[in-house]
VEXDREN-2710 file (C-alpha; in Angstrom, 1 decimal):
% VEXDREN-2710
k/r/px/py/pz
1/MET/-42.4/25.9/-37.1
2/GLU/-41.5/22.5/-38.6
3/GLU/-38.6/24.1/-40.5
4/ASP/-37.3/25.5/-37.3
5/ASP/-37.4/22.1/-35.6
6/VAL/-35.6/20.5/-38.6
7/THR/-32.9/23.2/-38.4
8/ILE/-32.4/22.6/-34.6
9/ARG/-32.2/18.9/-35.2
10/GLU/-29.6/19.4/-38.0
11/GLN/-27.6/21.7/-35.7
12/ASN/-27.6/19.2/-32.9
13/PHE/-26.7/16.4/-35.3
14/HIS/-23.7/18.3/-36.8
15/SER/-22.6/19.3/-33.2
16/GLN/-22.6/15.7/-32.1
17/VAL/-20.7/14.6/-35.2
18/ARG/-18.2/17.4/-34.7
19/GLU/-17.7/16.3/-31.0
20/TYR/-17.2/12.7/-32.0
21/ILE/-14.6/13.7/-34.6
22/ILE/-12.7/15.9/-32.1
23/CYS/-12.8/13.1/-29.5
24/PHE/-11.5/10.6/-32.0
25/LEU/-8.7/12.8/-33.2
26/LEU/-7.6/13.6/-29.6
27/PHE/-7.6/10.0/-28.7
28/ALA/-5.8/8.9/-31.8
29/VAL/-2.9/11.3/-31.0
30/LEU/-2.8/10.0/-27.4
31/TYR/-2.8/6.4/-28.6
32/ILE/0.1/7.0/-31.1
33/VAL/2.2/8.7/-28.4
34/SER/1.4/6.0/-25.9
35/TYR/2.3/3.3/-28.3
36/CYS/5.7/4.9/-29.0
37/ILE/6.3/5.2/-25.3
38/ILE/5.5/1.6/-24.5
39/THR/7.4/0.2/-27.5
40/ARG/10.5/2.2/-26.3
41/TYR/10.5/0.3/-23.0
42/LYS/9.1/-3.0/-24.0
43/ARG/11.5/-5.9/-24.1
44/LYS/12.3/-6.8/-27.7
45/SER/11.1/-10.2/-28.7
46/ASP/12.0/-12.5/-31.6
47/ASP/10.4/-12.0/-35.0
48/HIS/9.1/-15.6/-34.9
49/GLU/5.3/-15.5/-35.0
50/ASP/3.9/-17.9/-32.3
51/GLU/1.2/-18.1/-29.8
52/ASP/3.0/-16.1/-27.1
53/ALA/3.8/-13.4/-29.7
54/VAL/0.1/-13.0/-30.5
55/VAL/-0.8/-12.8/-26.8
56/ASN/1.9/-10.2/-26.2
57/ARG/0.7/-8.1/-29.1
58/ILE/-2.9/-8.1/-27.8
59/SER/-1.7/-7.2/-24.3
60/LEU/0.4/-4.4/-25.8
61/TYR/-2.6/-2.9/-27.6
62/LEU/-4.7/-3.1/-24.3
63/CYS/-1.8/-1.4/-22.4
64/THR/-1.5/1.3/-25.1
65/PHE/-5.3/2.0/-24.8
66/THR/-5.0/2.2/-21.0
67/LEU/-2.0/4.6/-21.1
68/ALA/-3.9/6.7/-23.7
69/VAL/-6.9/7.0/-21.3
70/SER/-4.5/8.0/-18.5
71/GLY/-3.0/10.7/-20.7
72/GLY/-6.5/11.9/-21.5
73/ALA/-7.4/12.1/-17.8
74/VAL/-4.2/14.1/-17.2
75/PHE/-4.5/16.5/-20.1
76/LEU/-8.3/17.0/-19.9
77/LEU/-8.0/19.1/-16.8
78/PRO/-5.7/21.7/-18.3
79/PHE/-7.6/21.5/-21.6
80/SER/-10.8/22.5/-19.8
81/ILE/-9.1/25.4/-18.0
82/ILE/-7.6/26.7/-21.2
83/SER/-11.0/26.3/-23.0
84/ASN/-12.7/28.3/-20.3
85/GLU/-10.1/31.2/-20.6
86/ILE/-10.3/31.1/-24.4
87/LEU/-14.1/31.4/-24.4
88/LEU/-13.9/34.3/-21.9
89/SER/-11.3/36.1/-24.1
90/PHE/-13.1/35.4/-27.4
91/PRO/-16.7/34.9/-26.6
92/LYS/-18.1/35.5/-30.1
93/ASN/-15.3/34.2/-32.3
94/TYR/-16.7/31.9/-35.0
95/TYR/-13.7/29.6/-35.2
96/ILE/-13.8/28.5/-31.6
97/GLN/-17.6/27.9/-31.3
98/TRP/-16.8/24.1/-31.3
99/LEU/-15.1/24.6/-27.9
100/ASN/-18.1/24.5/-25.6
101/GLY/-19.4/23.0/-22.4
102/SER/-21.0/20.0/-24.2
103/LEU/-17.7/19.0/-25.6
104/ILE/-15.9/19.3/-22.3
105/HIS/-18.6/17.4/-20.4
106/GLY/-18.6/14.7/-23.1
107/LEU/-14.9/14.3/-22.8
108/TRP/-15.2/13.9/-19.0
109/ASN/-17.8/11.3/-19.4
110/LEU/-15.7/9.4/-21.9
111/VAL/-12.7/9.5/-19.7
112/SER/-14.8/8.3/-16.8
113/LEU/-16.2/5.4/-18.9
114/PHE/-12.9/4.3/-20.4
115/SER/-11.2/4.5/-17.0
116/ASN/-13.7/2.1/-15.5
117/LEU/-13.4/-0.1/-18.6
118/CYS/-9.6/-0.2/-18.4
119/LEU/-9.4/-0.6/-14.7
120/PHE/-12.0/-3.4/-14.2
121/VAL/-11.9/-5.2/-17.6
122/LEU/-9.1/-4.5/-20.0
123/MET/-6.1/-4.6/-17.6
124/PRO/-7.3/-7.7/-15.6
125/PHE/-8.0/-9.4/-19.0
126/ALA/-4.5/-8.5/-20.3
127/TYR/-2.8/-9.8/-17.1
128/PHE/-4.8/-13.1/-17.0
129/PHE/-4.5/-13.5/-20.7
130/LEU/-0.7/-13.1/-20.5
131/GLU/-0.4/-15.6/-17.7
132/SER/-2.9/-18.2/-18.9
133/GLU/-1.9/-21.5/-20.5
134/GLY/-5.3/-23.1/-20.9
135/PHE/-7.0/-25.6/-18.6
136/ALA/-5.4/-28.9/-17.9
137/GLY/-6.5/-31.6/-20.4
138/SER/-7.8/-29.1/-23.0
139/LYS/-6.3/-28.4/-26.4
140/LYS/-3.6/-25.7/-26.2
141/GLY/-4.1/-22.5/-28.2
142/ILE/-5.4/-19.0/-28.2
143/LYS/-9.0/-20.1/-27.7
144/ALA/-8.1/-22.1/-24.6
145/ARG/-6.2/-19.2/-23.1
146/ILE/-9.1/-16.9/-23.8
147/LEU/-11.6/-19.3/-22.1
148/GLU/-9.3/-19.5/-19.0
149/THR/-9.0/-15.7/-18.9
150/PHE/-12.8/-15.2/-19.0
151/VAL/-13.3/-17.8/-16.3
152/MET/-10.7/-16.0/-14.1
153/LEU/-12.4/-12.6/-14.8
154/PHE/-15.8/-14.1/-13.8
155/LEU/-14.4/-15.5/-10.6
156/LEU/-12.7/-12.2/-9.8
157/ALA/-15.9/-10.3/-10.4
158/LEU/-17.8/-12.6/-8.1
159/LEU/-15.1/-12.2/-5.4
160/ILE/-15.2/-8.4/-5.5
161/LEU/-19.0/-8.3/-5.6
162/GLY/-19.2/-10.7/-2.6
163/ILE/-16.7/-8.6/-0.6
164/VAL/-18.6/-5.4/-1.3
165/TRP/-21.9/-7.1/-0.4
166/VAL/-20.6/-8.4/2.9
167/ALA/-19.0/-5.0/3.7
168/SER/-22.2/-3.2/3.0
169/ALA/-24.1/-5.6/5.2
170/LEU/-21.7/-5.1/8.1
171/ILE/-21.4/-1.3/7.8
172/ASP/-25.0/-0.4/6.8
173/ASN/-27.6/-3.2/7.2
174/ASP/-30.3/-1.3/5.3
175/ALA/-32.7/-2.5/2.7
176/ALA/-32.1/0.6/0.5
177/SER/-28.3/0.1/0.6
178/MET/-28.7/-3.5/-0.3
179/GLU/-31.0/-2.8/-3.2
180/SER/-28.6/-0.2/-4.5
181/LEU/-26.0/-2.9/-5.1
182/TYR/-28.4/-4.3/-7.7
183/ASP/-27.9/-1.1/-9.7
184/LEU/-24.4/-2.1/-11.0
185/TRP/-23.9/0.7/-13.5
186/GLU/-25.4/3.7/-11.7
187/PHE/-24.1/3.0/-8.2
188/TYR/-21.6/0.2/-7.9
189/LEU/-19.0/0.9/-10.6
190/PRO/-18.9/4.7/-10.0
191/TYR/-18.6/4.2/-6.3
192/LEU/-15.9/1.5/-6.7
193/TYR/-14.0/3.7/-9.1
194/SER/-14.3/6.6/-6.6
195/CYS/-12.8/4.4/-3.9
196/ILE/-9.9/3.7/-6.2
197/SER/-9.6/7.4/-6.9
198/LEU/-9.5/8.0/-3.2
199/MET/-6.7/5.4/-2.8
200/GLY/-4.9/7.1/-5.7
201/GLY/-5.2/10.4/-3.8
202/LEU/-3.7/8.8/-0.7
203/LEU/-1.0/7.4/-2.9
204/LEU/-0.3/10.9/-4.3
205/LEU/0.1/12.2/-0.8
206/MET/2.9/9.7/-0.3
207/CYS/4.5/10.0/-3.7
208/THR/4.4/13.8/-4.3
209/PRO/6.7/14.8/-1.3
210/VAL/9.1/12.1/-2.3
211/GLY/9.0/13.1/-5.9
212/LEU/9.5/16.8/-5.1
213/SER/12.7/16.0/-3.3
214/ARG/13.7/13.4/-5.9
215/MET/13.2/15.8/-8.8
216/PHE/16.4/17.7/-7.9
217/THR/18.4/14.4/-8.0
218/VAL/16.9/13.3/-11.3
219/MET/17.5/16.7/-13.0
220/GLY/21.1/16.6/-11.6
221/GLN/21.6/13.3/-13.3
222/LEU/20.2/14.5/-16.6
223/LEU/22.0/17.9/-16.7
224/VAL/25.7/18.7/-16.6
225/LYS/26.8/20.2/-13.3
226/PRO/29.1/23.2/-13.3
227/THR/32.8/22.4/-13.0
228/ILE/34.1/24.4/-10.1
229/LEU/37.6/23.7/-9.0
230/GLU/37.6/20.4/-10.8
231/ASP/40.1/18.9/-13.2
232/LEU/38.1/16.7/-15.5
233/ASP/41.2/15.6/-17.5
234/GLU/42.8/14.2/-14.4
235/GLN/39.7/12.4/-13.3
236/ILE/39.3/10.9/-16.8
237/TYR/43.0/9.8/-16.7
238/CYS/42.5/8.1/-13.3
239/ILE/39.3/6.3/-14.6
240/HIS/41.3/5.1/-17.7
241/LEU/44.0/3.6/-15.4
242/GLN/41.4/1.8/-13.3
243/GLU/39.7/0.5/-16.4
244/GLU/42.9/-0.9/-17.8
245/ALA/43.8/-2.5/-14.4
246/LEU/40.5/-4.3/-14.3
247/GLN/40.8/-5.5/-17.8
248/ARG/44.2/-6.9/-17.1
249/ARG/42.8/-8.7/-14.0
250/LEU/40.0/-10.2/-16.0
251/ASN/42.4/-11.4/-18.8
252/GLY/39.6/-13.2/-20.6
253/MET/38.0/-14.6/-17.5
254/SER/34.3/-14.0/-16.7
255/VAL/34.0/-12.9/-13.1
256/GLY/30.6/-11.4/-12.1
257/ASP/31.9/-8.9/-9.5
258/LEU/34.7/-7.6/-11.7
259/ASN/32.4/-7.2/-14.7
260/LYS/30.0/-5.1/-12.7
261/GLU/32.8/-3.0/-11.4
262/LEU/34.1/-2.5/-14.9
263/ASP/30.7/-1.5/-16.1
264/ASN/30.5/1.1/-13.3
265/ILE/33.9/2.5/-14.2
266/ARG/32.9/2.8/-17.8
267/ASN/29.7/4.6/-16.9
268/GLN/31.7/7.0/-14.8
269/ARG/34.0/7.6/-17.7
270/ASN/31.1/8.3/-20.0
271/LYS/29.7/10.8/-17.6
272/LEU/33.0/12.6/-17.2
273/GLU/33.5/12.7/-21.0
274/ARG/30.0/14.2/-21.4
275/ARG/30.7/16.9/-18.8
276/LYS/34.0/17.7/-20.6
277/LYS/32.2/18.0/-24.0
278/ALA/29.4/20.1/-22.7
279/SER/29.3/23.8/-23.7
280/GLY/29.9/26.6/-21.2
281/TRP/26.3/27.8/-21.2
282/GLU/25.0/24.3/-20.5
283/LYS/27.3/23.8/-17.6
284/ASN/27.3/27.2/-16.0
285/LEU/23.8/28.6/-17.0
286/LEU/21.3/25.8/-17.7
287/TYR/21.9/23.8/-14.5
288/PRO/21.4/26.8/-12.1
289/ILE/18.3/28.0/-14.0
290/VAL/16.6/24.6/-13.9
291/MET/17.4/24.1/-10.2
292/LEU/16.0/27.6/-9.5
293/ILE/12.8/26.8/-11.5
294/LEU/12.4/23.5/-9.5
295/LEU/12.9/25.4/-6.2
296/THR/10.4/28.1/-7.2
297/GLY/7.8/25.5/-8.4
298/THR/8.2/23.5/-5.2
299/THR/7.8/26.6/-3.0
300/ILE/4.8/27.9/-4.8
301/SER/3.1/24.5/-4.8
302/VAL/3.5/24.1/-1.1
303/LEU/2.2/27.6/-0.4
304/MET/-0.8/27.0/-2.7
305/VAL/-1.6/23.7/-1.1
306/ALA/-1.4/25.2/2.4
307/LEU/-3.6/28.2/1.5
308/ASN/-6.3/26.1/-0.3
309/ILE/-6.4/23.5/2.5
310/LEU/-7.0/26.3/4.9
311/TYR/-9.7/27.7/2.5
312/LEU/-11.4/24.3/2.3
313/LEU/-11.5/24.0/6.1
314/VAL/-12.8/27.6/6.7
315/ASP/-15.2/28.1/3.8
316/GLU/-17.9/25.5/3.5
317/THR/-19.0/26.8/0.0
318/ALA/-15.6/25.6/-1.3
319/MET/-16.7/22.0/-0.7
320/PRO/-18.7/20.1/-3.4
321/LYS/-22.0/20.7/-1.4
322/GLY/-21.7/24.4/-1.9
323/SER/-20.3/24.3/-5.5
324/THR/-22.4/25.4/-8.4
325/ASP/-22.1/24.7/-12.1
326/ARG/-21.3/28.0/-13.6
327/GLY/-20.7/26.7/-17.1
328/ILE/-17.7/26.8/-19.4
329/GLY/-16.9/30.3/-20.7
330/ASN/-19.3/32.2/-18.3
331/THR/-16.9/33.4/-15.7
332/SER/-13.2/33.1/-14.7
333/LEU/-12.7/31.4/-11.4
334/SER/-9.1/32.4/-11.3
335/THR/-8.5/35.7/-9.4
336/PHE/-5.8/36.9/-11.8
337/GLY/-7.4/35.5/-14.9
338/VAL/-5.2/33.9/-17.6
339/ALA/-1.9/34.4/-15.7
340/GLN/-3.1/32.5/-12.7
341/ALA/-4.7/29.8/-14.8
342/ALA/-1.4/29.3/-16.7
343/LEU/0.5/29.1/-13.5
344/GLU/-1.8/26.6/-12.0
345/ILE/-1.6/24.4/-15.2
346/ILE/2.2/24.4/-15.0
347/LEU/2.1/23.5/-11.3
348/MET/-0.4/20.8/-12.0
349/PHE/1.9/19.1/-14.5
350/TYR/4.9/19.7/-12.2
351/LEU/3.1/17.9/-9.3
352/MET/1.9/15.1/-11.6
353/VAL/5.4/14.5/-12.9
354/SER/6.7/14.7/-9.3
355/SER/4.2/12.2/-8.1
356/VAL/5.2/9.7/-10.9
357/VAL/8.9/10.2/-10.0
358/GLY/8.1/9.7/-6.3
359/PHE/6.0/6.6/-7.1
360/TYR/8.9/4.9/-8.8
361/SER/11.3/6.1/-6.1
362/LEU/9.3/4.3/-3.3
363/ARG/11.0/1.0/-2.3
364/VAL/7.7/-0.9/-2.6
365/PHE/7.3/0.1/-6.3
366/GLU/10.9/0.0/-7.4
367/GLY/10.3/-3.3/-9.2
368/LEU/7.8/-1.5/-11.6
369/THR/10.4/0.9/-12.8
370/PRO/10.5/0.6/-16.7
371/ARG/13.9/0.0/-18.4
372/LYS/14.5/0.8/-22.0
373/ASP/14.1/-2.3/-24.2
374/ASP/14.1/-4.5/-21.2
375/THR/10.6/-4.3/-19.6
376/THR/8.4/-7.3/-19.5
377/MET/4.7/-7.1/-20.4
378/THR/3.7/-7.9/-16.8
379/THR/5.6/-4.9/-15.6
380/ILE/4.1/-2.7/-18.3
381/ILE/0.6/-3.8/-17.2
382/GLY/1.5/-2.8/-13.6
383/CYS/2.9/0.5/-14.7
384/CYS/-0.3/1.3/-16.8
385/VAL/-2.6/0.4/-13.9
386/SER/-0.5/2.6/-11.5
387/ILE/-0.5/5.6/-13.8
388/LEU/-4.2/5.2/-14.4
389/VAL/-4.9/5.2/-10.6
390/LEU/-2.7/8.3/-10.2
391/SER/-4.3/10.1/-13.1
392/SER/-7.8/9.3/-11.7
393/ALA/-6.8/11.1/-8.5
394/LEU/-5.6/14.2/-10.4
395/PRO/-9.0/16.1/-10.0
396/VAL/-8.8/15.5/-6.2
397/MET/-5.2/16.9/-6.1
398/SER/-6.2/19.8/-8.3
399/ARG/-9.0/20.6/-5.9
400/THR/-6.3/21.1/-3.3
401/LEU/-4.6/23.4/-5.7
402/GLY/-7.7/25.5/-6.2
403/GLU/-8.8/24.5/-9.7
404/TYR/-12.6/25.1/-9.6
405/VAL/-13.4/25.6/-13.2
406/VAL/-13.1/22.0/-14.4
407/LEU/-14.3/20.5/-11.2
408/CYS/-17.6/22.3/-11.5
409/ASN/-18.1/21.7/-15.2
410/GLY/-16.6/18.3/-15.7
411/CYS/-15.6/16.2/-12.7
412/LEU/-18.5/17.1/-10.4
413/GLY/-20.8/16.6/-13.4
414/THR/-20.0/12.9/-13.4
415/PRO/-21.0/10.3/-10.8
416/ASN/-17.3/9.4/-10.2
417/GLY/-16.4/13.0/-9.4
418/LYS/-19.3/13.6/-7.0
419/ALA/-18.7/10.4/-5.1
420/ALA/-14.9/11.0/-4.9
421/PHE/-15.3/14.4/-3.3
422/MET/-17.9/13.2/-0.9
423/LEU/-15.6/10.4/0.1
424/LEU/-12.9/13.0/0.7
425/ARG/-15.3/15.1/2.7
426/GLY/-16.0/12.0/4.9
END
């Protein structure tokens, strides 16, 4: 009997170690990719090592961590769906036994924990640390900036706690609700994060339609359009004449308006030359296929959203109250199995990309649009926070699409997911 207990403890130990290693490897890959993305857009600074350079480097590491967590929140949903279908297809395969419900649930808990950490601690710290200079009269340096940052974080926490306390007293003046605010970890942070997820869901409702329409314009700018009844040589010749005329007008003088006009003409010339050099299949085949795929994806997404909203309104068991935890690998919640799961994963990524494109297309958030090698750290912090909020609302958006596998096993298994869906239910 004791040997059996030892064997069970050893198996549990090895399972936990394996899960930690898998989580570390997945996060390491996301961190490296996030670092490459941020450094691609970050404004290049001098090689001189000074105080500001150290502060920028620390803020860069914190932004990279936040972007990696956002990527984990986005990819975890498709990863869970794929894991469920793989376990259903190969239930007794020895090489995929590591893919189980414990790993998926642990990943959801880690994403929930790190999302709270990034949203309420790391990103405010990075912003205040970047903007701090030290208190007046104190000795300048990294320690003074860190002290000012912690003081600002403490005051911000007091402000948020006070606002929530007053709001709770005004809305529900109950002793139980007031005592629940003392439980910071079990009630306050999950509920606050769920409120932010709800705001992210509302933001997705604004960004996604804009992004769906904007995707056609973006892809039209990236791809080469077919040349039908167009003489590119004549257009290039006209652009050359305009460029030479502007250069003669400038004649060594620096005029702002003329320089901008010259840059625009050069950009037009580069686009025309690119269209001329493009191959026939790229101009006449790739562009129509991509546009047809976008149109098909948009149509299917709208139909699925409409059907599932109707399903949520009619069938009460589709709501979180009636949902049951069926476990990873026990049953397929997709009607057509793997094919439907693959289609929903593709649509999920398509809608997420569309929401990000729509977010940066809104006039309010145009200032956060990153530019290659010319994006300040403050803008990068704003971009990371925005993407984190959008990714936190992805389970809510996927609920509208009809993804029940992950929500039952992961999102609804965490306090954040339960509170988020109860907030949506009203």
